[in-house]
N, C-alpha and C positions, 0 to 999 in steps of 0.2 A: 162754526161748530157749536153745538147746543150743549147746555148744562142744566142739570136738575137743581137749579137755585131759584130763589124768588126773582120775578121779572124785573123789579126795580133795580135790584142789585146787579143783574145782568146788564141792563141798559147803562147803569152808571159805570161798570167796569169796562164795557166796550168803548164808551165815549172817552174814558180816561186813557185807554190804550191808544186810541186813534190820535188823541192829542199828543201823547208822549212820543209816539213813533214819528209823527209829522215834524216834531221839533228836534228829533235826535239826529246825530250825524251817522247813525247806523241805519241802513235801509232794511227794514223788515218787510218781506214780501208776503207774509201770512199773518193771520190773527194770532197773537201770542198770549192773549189773556188767559187761556187755559193753563198756562204755565204758572199761574198764581193760584195755588191750591189752599183753600181755607177749610175744607172739609174732606179729609183723606178717605172717609167712608164712601163718599159719592163716586160714581163712575166718572173717570177723568177723560178728557178729550184731547190731551196734548199728543203731539206727533211721535212716531217711533224714532225719528231722527230730528233733533232740535238743532237748528242752525242760526236762529235769531233770538236774542235775549228779550226777556220781559224787563221793562225799565220803569223806575220810579224816580222822579227828581223833584227838587225844591231849590230855592235860592241858595241853600247852603250845602247840598249834597246831591249825589246822583248814584243810584245803585242799579246793577244789572244782574239778572238771574236767568239761568236756564230753566230751573224749577225752584219755586219758592213755596215752601210749606209754611204758610203764615198762620200762626196760632192766635186766632181771634176768639178763643174760648170754646171752640167745637171739640167734641170728643175725637179721639184718634185710636186706630188699632195698635196692637202691641208691636206689629212690624209692618213694613211697607216695602214692596219690591219694585224697584225701578228698572224697567227693561228697555228704556230709551237711551240711545246714544246722544250725547250733547257735544257738538263740535262748533267752536268759533275759531275762525282762522283769519289772521291779518286784520284784527280790529284796531281802529285808531280811536282812542278815548279822549274826549275833551276835558277841560278843567272842571274843578269842583267835584270830581268823582269821589265816592267813598269806597266802593268795593264792587268787584265783578265776581259772581259765583256761577259755577256750573250747577250746583245744588246747594240750597240752604234749607235746613229743617229746624223749626222753632218748637216742635213738639217733643218735650223731654221724655215722655213715656213711649214714644214711637221709634223703634229701631229701623234703620234704613238698610235694605239689601240691594246692592248695586251689582249689575251683571253685564253692563255694556261699557264701551269706550267713552271716555270723557277727554275733551281737549279744549284748551284756550291758548290762543296766540294773540297777544294784544300789546299795544305800545301807547305811550302818551302821544298826544297829537303834536305834530311838528310845529303847528302854529299856536301852541298853547300860550295863553296870555295871563292866566291866573296861576296855574301850576300844571306840572306834567307828571304828577305822582300816579303810579299804577299799583293797585292793590287787587291781587287775584287770588281766588280760593277755588280749588276743585270741588271739595265737599266740606260744608260747614254744618255741624249738627250739635244740638244740645243733647240728643239721644245717642244711642250706640249706632255704630256703622259696621257693616260687613261687606267687603268687596270680594267677588269671585275671581278666579284666576283669569277669566276673560275680561275683567273690568280693568283694563290698562288705563293709564292716565298720563297726559302730557300737558303741563301747564307752564307756559313761557310768557314772561312779562318783561317789557323794556320801558324804562323811564324815557320821558321826552328827550330827544336829541341823541339817544343811544344809537340811532341808525344813521347818524352823521348829518342831521338836518341843518346844522350851521349855527348861527348866532342866536341861540335861545337865551333869554334873560329872566325867565321865571325862577322863583326861589326854590321850588321843590320838584326835583325830577327823580325821586326815589322809585325803587321797584321792590315791592313786598309781595312775595309769591309763596303760597302754601298749597300742598297737595290735598291733604285730608286733615281736618281739625275738629275737635269737639271742645265745648266749653261746659259740658254737663258734668255734674258731680255723680260719680258712680258709673259713668258711661264706659263702654268697652269699644275699642277700635280693633277690628280684626281685618287685616289687609292681606289678601291673597294675590291681587293683581300687581303688576309692575307700575311704578310711579316715577315719572320724570318731571323735575321741577327746575326751572331756570329763572334767575332774576338778574337783569342787567340795569345797573344804574345809568341814568341819563347823562347829558352833557349840558352845562349851562355856564353863562358868563355873569351870573348874578353877583353883584358886588358885596352885598351884605351877607348875612349868615344863611347860606343855602345848603342844600343837601343832595348828594348824588349817591346816597347809600343804596346797597342792594342786600336784601335778605331773602333767602330761599330755605324753605322747610318742607321736607317730605311728609312727615306725619307729626302732628302736634296735639297734645292733650293738655288743655288749660283748666280742666276741672280739678277739684280738691281731692278726688279719689277716682279710682277706676283701673283700667288695664289696657295695655297696647300689646297686640300680637301681630307680628308681621312675618309673612312668608314670601313676599314679592321682592323683586329687585328694585332698589331705590337709586336713582341717579339725580343728584342735587348739585346745582352749580349756582354760584353767586359771583358777579363781576361788578366791582365798583366803577363809577363813572368818572368824568373829568369836571373839576369845579375850580373856580377862582378863589373860593373861600370855604371854610369849615369842613364838612364831613364828606369823605368818600370811602367810609368804612364798609365792610361787607361781613355778613354772617351767613354761614351755610350749615344747616343741620339736617342729618338724615331722619332721625327720630328724636323728639324732645318732649319733656314734661317738666314743669316747675313745682310739682307737688311731691311730697314725701310719701304719699299714699297711692301713687300710680306705678304699678309694676310693669316693666317692659321686658318682653320676650321677643327676640329676633332670630329668625331662621333663614332670612333672605340675605342676599349680598347687597352691600351698601357702598356706593361710590359718591364721595363728597369732594367738591372743588370750590375753593374760595380764593379770589384774587382782589386785593385792595385796589382802589382807584388812585386818582392823582389830584392833588390840590396844589395850586400855585400861590396860595396866600401865605403871608408871613405871620398870620395870627396864630396864637398858641392853641387855639381850638380847631385848627385845620388838621383833621385826622385822616389817615389812610390805612388803617389797620385791618386785620382780618381775624375772625373767629370761625373755626371750622370744627365740627364734631360729627362723627359717625352716629353716635347715640349720646344724647345729653339729658340725663335724668337726675332726679333727687331721691329716688327710691331704689329698690332692687332692680338690677339689670341682669338678664341671662341672655347670652348671645351664642348662637351656633353658626352664624353666617360669616362670610369673609367681608371685612370692612377696609376700605381704602380712603384715606383723607389726604388731600393736597391743599396746602395753604401758602399763599405768596402775598406778602404785604406790599402796599403801594408806596407812593411818594407823598410826603407831607411833613408838617411840623412834628407829628408823631406817626409811627407806622408799626404798631404793635402786632404781635402774633400770639394767639392762644389757640392751640390745636390739640385735639385728642381723638383717638379712635373711639373710646368709650369713656364717658364721665357719668358717675352715679354714686349711690351710697354703697350697698353691698353688690359687688360685681362677680359674676361667674361667667367666664369666657372660654369657649371651646373653638372659636373660629380663628382665622388668620387675620392679624391686624397690621396694616401698613400705614404709617403716617409720615408725610414729608412736608417740610416747611422751608421757605426761602425768604430771608429778610429783605426788606426794601431799603429805601433811603429816607431818613427823617432829618429835619432841618434844625433840630435842637437836641442837646445832650441832657437837658433837664430830665430828671427821673420823675415820671408821671405814672399813674396807675395803668395807663394804656400805652406805655412806652417799652414794654417788655417783649421778649421773644422766647416764649415757653412752649414746648412741644412734648406731648405725652402719648404713649401708647394706650395705657389704661390709667384712669385717674379715679380713685375710690375714696370716698369720705367715710367708709366703713371697712368691712372685711373684703379681701380680694382672693379669688381662686381662679387661676389661669392655667389652662392646658393648651392654649393655642400658640402659634408662632407670632411673635410681636417684633416688628421691625420699625425703628424710628430713625429718621434722617433729618438733620437740621443744618441749614447753611446760614451763617450770620449775615446780617445786613450792615448798613453804614449810617453814620450821622454826620451832619455838618456842624462844625464849631468854629465860629469866626471865619467862615468861608473855607475852612479846611475839612476835608473828608477823612473820617476816622472809623475804625471798625466798631460795631455795636457788640454788646454782650449777648451771647447766645447760650441757651440752656435747653437740654432735652433729657428725658428720662423714659425708660421703657415702662415701668410700673410705679405707681404712687398710691400709697394707702395711709390713712390717718389713724386707724384703730383696729381692734379685733385681731384676726389671724390673717397672715398672708401665706398662701400656698401657691407655688409655681411649679408646673411640670413641663411647660413649653420652653422653647428656645427664644432668647431675647437678644436682639441686636440693636445697638445704639451707635449712630455715627454723627459726629458733630464737627463742623468746620467753621472756624472763625474767618472773617473777611480780612483781606490784605489791602493796604493803601500806600500811597506814595508819600504821605505826610512825613515831614522831617522831624517830628517830635513824638514822644511816647504817649501812651494812653493807659488808663486803669481798667480798660475793658478786658474780658476774658471769654474763653470757650469752656463750657462745662457739660460733661455727659455722665449720666448715672444709669446703671441697669435697673436697680430697684431702690426706690426711696420710700422709707416707711417709718411709721410710728407704732407698728404692730408689736405685740408682746411675744408672739410665736411666729417664726419665719422658717418655712420649709421650702427648699428649692432642689429640684431634681433636673431642671433644664440647664442648658448651657447659656451663660450670660457673657456676652461679648461686647465690650465697649471700646470704641476707638475715637480719640479726639485729636483734631488738628488745630493748633493754635492760630490765632490771627497774627498779623504783622503790620508794622509801619516802616516808613523810610525804605521801601523796597528798592528805590532807585540807587541807593547807596549800600546795597547788600542786605538790608533788612534788620529790623529789631523785633525779636519775638515777643508776643503777648502770652499771658498765662494760658495753659491748657491743662484742665483737670479731668481725670478719668477715674470713676469710682464704680466698682461692681455692685456693692450693696451699701447703702448709707442708712444707718439706724439712729433714731433720735430718742428712743425710750429704752428702759431696761428690757432686755429681750433674750430669748433663747433661739439660737440659730442651728439648723441642721441643713447643710448643703452638700448633697451628693453629686450635684451638677458642677461642671467646671466653671470657673469665673476667670475670664481673660480680660485684662485691661491694658491698653496701650495709649500712649500720648506722644505726639511729635510736634516739632516746629512746622510752621507753614513751609510748603515746598518753594514758595517764592523767595525765601531767604537764601541768598547765595554766599553770605559771609560765613567765615569759619568761627563757630561759637563753641566754647567748651561745654561739655555736658552739664556741669553745674550751673551754667548761665542760660540754658535753653528754656527755663521756666516751664517745665513739664512736671506733672505730679500724678502718680498712679497709686491706687490702693485697691485691693480686691474687696476689702471690708473696712468701713469706717463707722465707729460708734461714738456717740457723744454721751453715753450712759454705760451702765454695767452690762456686760455681754457674757453669756454662757454659751459655749460651743459644744454640741453633742456629736457633730459629724462634719467632716470637711473633705473636699475632693482635691486631689492633686494629680497632675499629669506627669507620668514617670516614664523614663526611657531616654531622656536627654543626657547630654554630658553633664557632669556634676556642676561645672561652673554655670551652665545655663539653668540648671535646676535651682541653684542658689539664687540666681538673679531673678527668677520668676517668683520665688516664694519667700525669700528672706525678708522679714519685716513687712509683709504685705497686708497685715491687719493692724489698724490703728484704733486705739480706744482711749478716750480721755477718762473713762471710768475703769472699773475692775474687770479684767478679762479672766475667765475660768474655762479650762479644758476639762469637761466633766465626763469621764468615761467615754472619751471621744473616739468615734470610728473614723478611720482613714479610708476614704473611698478612692480606689485605685483606677485611674484611666491611663491607658498606654498610648504613647506617641506613635506616629507613623514610622519614625526612624527607630524602631524598637532595638534595644541592645541588652543582652544579658549583663548582669552586674550586681554589685552591692552598693547602694546609694545612701549617703548621709541625708537625713531628713532636715531641711532648714528649719530654723526657729521662725515661727510665723508672726509673733507679736512684736511690733516695733519698739514698744516701751518696756519690754521685759528687762529686768535688772539681772545682774550676775547672781544675786542671791535667789531670785525667783527661778532662774534657770537651774541652779544647783538643787533647789528643793524639788523641782519637777523635771527630771531629765527626760521623761517620756511624755510627749504631747498626746500620743495616741495609745488607746488601750487595746484596740483590735483593728482589723482591716476587712474590707469588703470589696470584691471585684465588681467593677461596673461594666467597662467595655473590654475586659480581658478575654481574648479568644480562647477556645479550648486548646489545651496543650501548654499554656504558660503557668508556671508555678510561681506563686507570690508568697513571700514570707516576711514577717515583721520581727525584727530583732531588737530587744530592749537596749536602752542606753544607760549610762551612768554619769557620774560627775566628770569623767574625763573622755568618755566616748559618746558620740551622739546616737540617738535612736536611728536605726537603719532599716531599709527595705531591700530585699533581695528578689531578683527576677531571673528565671531560668526557663528557657523555651525547650521543652522536651515532649513533643507530641507523641502520643501512643497510637493514634489511629489516623487514617487518611480516608476521608469520605470517598474520593474517586477510586481508591483501591477497593473499598468495600463494594462500591457500585460495579466495578469490573468483575468481582467475584460473583455478585448476584447475576450479572449479565451472562457469565460463563455457565451458571446453572440453567438459566433460561435457554441459552443456545443448545445446551445438552438436551433439554426437553424437546426443542424444535427438531433436532436431528432424530430423536427417538420417534417423533411423529412420522417422519419420512420413512424411517426403517419399518415401523409398524405397517404403514400403508403398502410398502413393497412386499412384506411377508403376507399381508392380507391378500394382495393380488394373486400370490401363489396359492394360498390356502383356499381362495374362493373357487378355484377350479377343481377342488377335490370332491368326488362324489361321496355321499354319506353311506357308510356301512356296506360297501360294494363287495359283491362276490365275484372272484375271478371267473371269466367266461372263456369257453373254447374259442380259440382263434381259428379263423378260416384260412389264414395264410401266415403261419408263424414267421417272424423275422427277428433273427438274432436272439431267440429265446423269449421275445415279446410278441404280442399279437394285437390285432384290432378287431373288435367284435363288429361284424357287419350289421348286427341287429341294433346295437346301441351306439355305434361309432365312438367307442371309448377305448382308450389305451388301457390295457390290463397288466397286472403284475406278472412277473415270470412264473410260469406254471410250475417250475421246479422249486421256486422259493418265493411264495406269494407275499412275504413280508419285506422283500427287498425294496419294492417301489409301490407306493400307493397308486390306486387307480386314478387316472387323470383323464379329463375329457380330451379327446384326440384333436379336436379342432374348435377354435373360437372364432366366430364370425366377426366379433368386435375387437378391432386392433387397438382402439384408443380408449382411454378413460381419463376423467378429470375428477378432482375432488376439492372440496372446501371444508376446512376444519376450524370453526370458532373455538377459541381456547380461553381458559381462565386459570391463572396460576397464583396461588397464595404461598408466600415464603415467610419464614420466621427464623430468627436466630436468637437463642436465649443467652448467648455469651455476654460478658460485660461490655463488649463492643458490638452489641446486637442491633437488630433492625426488624421491621415488619414491612412486607411489600405485597402489593396487589397488582397484577398485570392482566390486561385484556388484549385480545388481538385475534388474528386469523392466519391460517396457512392455506395457500392455494397450490395445487399440484397437477401435473399432467404425466401420464404413463403411456408408453407405447409397447405393445406386444410384438417383440421382434420375430418370434417363431409361432405362427398361428397353428402349426401342426402339433407342436410339442408343448407350447405354452411354458417354456422353460427360461425365458429371458425377457426382462422388462427394463426399459430405460426411460428417463424423463427428466423433468426439471421442476423446481418449486420456487415459490416466492411468498412473501408475507410481511406483516407489520404488527407490532405490539406497542402498547403504551402502558407504562407502569409507574406507580408512585411508591416511593421508598420513604419510610419514616424511620430515621435513625434514633433508636431508643437507648443505646448504651451510653457509657460514660465518655466524657470528653468530646461528645458530638454537639453539645449545645442543644438547640432546637432545629437542627438541620433536617431538611427534607429534600427530595429530588424527584423530578418528573423525567422519565426516560422514554424516548421514542426509539424503537429499533426497527430498521428496515433490512431485509435480507433476501437473498436469492441464491440458487445453486442448482446442481445437477445430481442425479442419483441413478442407481441401477442394481439389478439382482440377476443372478444366473444360477439355475439348477442343473447340476450334472447328473449323469445316469446312475452314479453311485450314491444318489440321495444327498450329496453335499450341496450346500447353497452358499454362494459367495456374493456378498453385497457391499456396496460402497456409496458414500455420500460425500460431497464437498460443498461447503456453503460460505458465502461472504456476508458479513454483518457490518452495518453502519449504525452506530449508537450516538444519539444526540441527547445530551443531558442538560437539564436546567435545575441548578441547585440554589436553594435559599436557606438562610438561617433566620428564623422568626424571633429570635431573642431580641427584645426591644432595645437592649443596650449593645448588641453586636449584630446589627442588621447587615447581612452579607448576601450577595448574589454572585452567580457565576454561570457561564454558558460554555460548555466544552463538548468535544466529540471524540470518538475513538472508532477504530476499525478492528475487526478480527476475522480470522480464517479458521474454519474448523473442518477437519477431514476425518472420516471414519471408515475402516474396513472391517467387515465381519464375516465369520465362517460358521455356518450352521449345518445341522443334519436333520433331515426330515424322516421321522420314524413313525409308522402307523401300526397300531395294534387294534384290530376289531373296530375300525372306524375312529379310534382315538389317535390324534396326532400329537406327538411329543417332539419338541424342537429344542435341543440344546444348542447354545451359541457361545462363541467367544469373539471378542473384538478388540480393536486397538484404535484409540482416538488421539489426534494431534490438534493442539490449540495454539494459535498465535494471536496475541492482543497487543495493540499499540495505541498510545495516546501522546500527543504533543504537549509541551508545557502550556500552562494557562495561569492567569492571575484572577483572583476574586476581586469583587468591588465591595469594599466594606465601608458603610456610611459612618460607623462609630469608631472604628479602630483601624489598625494597619491592615493592608491587604496581604493575603497569603498567595504565594506563587508555588504551584505544584509542578515538579519537574517531569521529565519524560518517563512514561511507563512503557516497557517493552518486555513482554512475558511470553515464554514458550513452555508448554506443558504437554505431558504424555500420560494417557490413561489406558488402563486395561479393564475389560469388563467380561463377565460371564453371565449368561442368562439361561433360564429354562422355562419353556412355555408349554402349555397344554391347550388344545382346541379340538372341538368336534362340531361337525355340521349336522343340523337336523333339518329335514324337509317336512313341511306340514301340508295340509290340504291347500290346494290352489298353487302349489309349487313355490311356497314361501320358504326361503332358506334362513335359518336362524343359527348363528355361529357364535357361541361364547368363547372367551379366551381368558385365561388367567396365567400369570407368570411372576417370576421373581428373579432378581439379579443383584449383582454386586459390582460396583465400579471402584477400582483401586487406582490411586495416584501412583505413578511410576517414577516421577521426577520429584524435586524437593518441594514443589508446590508454593514456593515463596514468590510473592509479588511485591514490588517496591517502587517508591518514588521519593524524591526529596521534597521537603516543605520549607519555604523561606518566609520568615516573618521579620520585616525590617532588615536588620543587618545579620540575622542569625539564620543558619540553614541546618536542617537535620534530615537524616535518612529514616524513613518509616517503612517497616516491612509488615506485610499481612500474609495470611495463609488460609487457603480453603481447606475443606475436609479431605482427609487422607482416604477414608473409606466411606462409601455411601451405599445403603441398601435401597433397591429400587423395585418395589412391587408394582404390578399393573393388573388391570382387569377391564374387559370391555365386552360388548355384545353387538353383533352385526345382524341386521335384518335386510334381506335382499330379495328382489323378485325381478325377473327378466333382466333388464340392463341397469336397474337402479338399486342402490343400497344406502343404508344409513347405519352409523355406528355411534354409540355413546360409550365413553370410557373414562378411566381414571389411571393416572400414573403418579407414583410417589417417589420421593427421595428423602432419605432419613440418614443424617450423619450424627456426629457427636453432639452438636448443639443446634444444627440446622434441620428444618423441616420444609419440604416442598410438596405441594399438592397441586397436580394438574388435572383439571376437569375439561373434557372436550366433547364435542359433537361433530361427526363427520358426515357429509352428504356427498355421494358420488354417482357417476353415471358412466356407462360404457357405450361406445358408439363405433 
């Protein structure tokens, strides 16, 4: 490949590359000198896919590059786009190597844009004689770097012997692997592609101070200032190796920076795993610890992604753990954080800086704002003392902050378990779990803090001796103000390996919801209410410990209900453990007001003041006033009434469609029973003696069948205190058969359809409930006109209703899926009266409704579930209607038929609908009722020609507080 560079420089570069390739253990099949770029402005000749590295070596080092942007003083563009993929697979690197890069950029003012896949899979040579150290970097740049979503990266490095080569005796078999790094001040790293990084420490039998460390880093900023923005998925793993002496430590970081001026923003998911190695030496410097961080920064960190960290220490003289989901100065977290650590085995009990087992969800050296779910689990390791195995101390905390303000709205879960051993002697080690550990001056918590600690044990062969277990919800070190509307749950227990019977006072467990070593002011505190009084006392009596002054300052009691809710009047326990009798008498009321958190609609909560002889109390009474399923049943009843009116309208329309407009009775050629058929027009005419008895009807219809489809939209609204608003969309399909084609006086058919509605409950005691309702229906119908102008009609329909109910209240999140069935039957009697082409139809009718729903139970995330009992409802309605219609015929034989009408529907039964509602241990009967009287106006217009017709119309329903508006379009055809 040719380059636009001076000839002498080209010859020198080619010769150098040939010599290097010839001496290298890596076989390069192509000229790779083009991968050494000294002038980025020149047209470059490197391949679109690079599979062999460019190599430079000396007696003291050897470097490998996919692309090397070597700053020798030439000018560089502001940005440079790399569209080549670089893939090295299964490389074996010999000793004296310094680093292997996919891309290295030494131009500080040139930003790199990377859009293709990068990959390195390399290991130290199995026959290494000097060292087996592997140092791999995907992208190294002093300038800014941006990767596209297509620029995925996989960098895997293994120290010599990691693949099981056998008896390697070189000193250094470390693996140090980085995905993307910058050393430039002010540089920005913008990562959109996925990054996978793995570092595997090697295996050596070196007798002196050797190293099998493994360090893996996804994104690293080593400059004094700049920014990191990541949207890709990071998978980072570091595994320590096996060594006869010194270090088998590991460190795994998803994103890291050691500068207080580098801001980190993460939107991608980060998965980090670190496993310490194994050292067999008895030297005090034989370490096998692990440090693992999702994000490790010294400045502001903002996270939106989900972060998972797993850390397991190895076996050595020390085997420390330091693991955190996020570490930084000011932290703002919106993602889910999961951190798990497992202790290893260390051979000394001496307390050293790297002999701890500390695990954190979020660790802030400034202010902390968390809205994500944080879960921390830590399992204690063991240590050897004089050949005896004993449990190590284990510590874990959900949140940690050192200054400023701490605000938590997410749920925090901390689980700590101490180790158990057979040693027949005691130990001073312990298990400690804290939900929030802080030096902040202002602490606000709305999330649930749940801490559970299981102590370690010794002498398990003889029944076991418990070691201390400490559980703390919030631990405060400076003067502070606390407002916690979220529940704090703390539990501690002995190790399950203890089989001996031990009195509670000797179980060595300690729990406090809040501990303060300074003055504490409480403005709000949450309590879970609904337990038996003795359980309530045990949960909260003396649960706050303060070595300073404790003040309840106009404090709000935040009420949470238990799943086993029970009505009653509860004494509020005294929270402060150090409170004296004088202090209690001076302040008999700890709380000035109350606020409901997860209290469902229908529960009445009252706060009663105390005095010197009577404690402050809280009263609970479940008295629901409304039932959402009952209201939904009433709404469905209105919808079903509209659907049957659609069928009734179509039946009447079939009868009206046969009426000739403004017809004049004609002489019959052969009178028959007072009626005749005009041979000229083939129409049945009215009685010659009484032309107003029967309107003129076409004598014969050649089309016996008709079908129709009616899309509908219904808007419903109830302005009552238990009101709602609803929108329903759907369609009705129908078929009619003309039984008597001579007289056209009888039609029968069937109908079916579907609607979907959303109901927003707007009234009191509903919370933020809404419901989506799917209704499926089908039935039969018919109409018969008699010679005396009377019309008898009837419909019967079956409805299946599937409801999906949710409550979007963030502190009362509730869902339920339930169904119901109903049958609706109607019989109507009308009279067809024609005056000068105007048709007036008075009607009366009777409707029967049966509705049934089986019991169902809601699923409430925050509070107790509610069980709704069986609903079985029977109702009878009467209605009267009066309609006017007239048919007009225009040019081209178009028929236009307007119709207007009005009616009244009257409830004939009591109209009450009821079901039971059970919350916890309390059950109440709830009764609702629909409208007694409803006014029903209607208007529509039909346009028809030949065998086709279309109708657009409106039907209303207006009661005392309810309004229903049905808009519809009907398309039909006769055949």
